C-alpha positions in Angstrom: 89.7 -32.1 -103.3 88.9 -35.4 -102.1 88.7 -37.6 -104.9 87.5 -41.3 -104.6 87.7 -42.4 -108.6 90.0 -45.5 -109.5 89.5 -46.6 -105.5 89.8 -50.5 -105.6 88.2 -50.5 -109.0 88.1 -54.2 -110.7 86.5 -54.5 -114.1 85.8 -57.4 -116.0 84.8 -57.9 -119.9 81.3 -59.9 -120.4 79.2 -60.2 -123.6 76.2 -57.7 -123.8 72.5 -58.7 -124.3 69.8 -56.1 -124.5 70.7 -52.0 -124.8 73.5 -51.4 -122.2 74.8 -48.2 -121.8 77.7 -46.8 -120.0 77.5 -45.5 -116.7 74.5 -48.0 -116.2 73.5 -50.4 -113.6 73.6 -54.5 -115.2 72.7 -57.0 -113.9 74.2 -61.2 -114.8 71.4 -62.3 -117.4 73.0 -65.4 -118.8 76.4 -66.9 -119.1 79.1 -64.5 -119.3 76.4 -62.1 -120.1 75.3 -59.2 -118.5 72.0 -57.1 -119.6 70.1 -53.8 -118.0 69.2 -54.2 -114.6 65.4 -53.9 -114.2 63.7 -51.9 -111.6 64.0 -52.9 -107.7 66.7 -55.7 -108.2 70.3 -56.1 -106.5 72.6 -54.9 -109.6 75.6 -56.4 -110.6 77.9 -53.9 -111.4 78.3 -51.1 -113.5 78.6 -50.5 -117.4 81.9 -48.8 -118.2 82.5 -49.1 -122.0 80.5 -51.1 -124.3 81.6 -51.5 -128.0 80.9 -54.4 -130.6 78.6 -56.6 -128.4 81.2 -56.5 -125.0 81.2 -54.0 -122.1 83.7 -53.5 -119.6 81.6 -53.9 -116.0 83.0 -52.7 -112.7 82.1 -54.8 -110.1 83.8 -53.7 -107.0 85.1 -49.7 -106.3 83.9 -46.4 -106.2 81.0 -44.9 -108.6 78.7 -41.9 -108.7 74.7 -42.7 -110.2 72.0 -40.9 -110.2 69.0 -41.8 -107.7 65.3 -41.8 -107.5 62.9 -41.6 -104.7 64.3 -40.7 -100.8 68.4 -39.8 -100.9 70.0 -42.5 -99.9 71.8 -42.9 -96.3 75.0 -42.3 -95.9 77.2 -44.9 -94.7 76.4 -48.7 -95.0 73.0 -48.8 -96.8 71.5 -51.1 -99.9 70.8 -50.1 -103.0 68.7 -51.2 -105.6 68.5 -50.4 -109.8 65.9 -48.1 -110.4 65.3 -49.5 -113.9 66.7 -46.7 -115.6 70.7 -47.2 -115.0 71.0 -45.2 -111.7 70.0 -46.4 -108.1 67.5 -46.2 -105.4 67.1 -47.3 -101.5 66.0 -50.8 -101.2 66.8 -54.6 -100.4 69.7 -55.1 -102.8 73.5 -54.6 -102.9 75.2 -53.3 -100.0 77.1 -50.4 -100.6 79.3 -47.9 -98.6 77.7 -44.2 -99.6 80.2 -41.6 -99.2 78.5 -38.5 -100.5 75.0 -37.4 -101.5 74.4 -34.6 -104.0 70.5 -33.8 -103.4 70.6 -31.1 -106.2 72.2 -33.1 -108.8 70.6 -36.3 -107.4 73.3 -38.6 -107.2 75.1 -40.5 -105.1 78.7 -41.7 -104.7 79.3 -45.2 -102.9 82.0 -47.9 -102.8 80.4 -51.3 -103.7 
């Protein structure tokens, strides 16, 4: 079985503003602070855990997130937040998409 979990993961602990949930895209909203990423905006990273006003945020490595709209292309492409914690194709963060599951509507990529 091919597995990318743990590849080149880098996480930082930052303050949280708003309702950030684990597994959702986030944006830097203030000094040392992340907030939920708005629709069609380049996301900064993905919240991995949230507790007591702080989030562990993954900035690099492999992640698998739900997508909306047209399925992202495999290979080097650009993704933005879809406003509900996932991603969609758009001019934003360049990533390498390794897998797309059109049934589950998820895509796995390296950021």
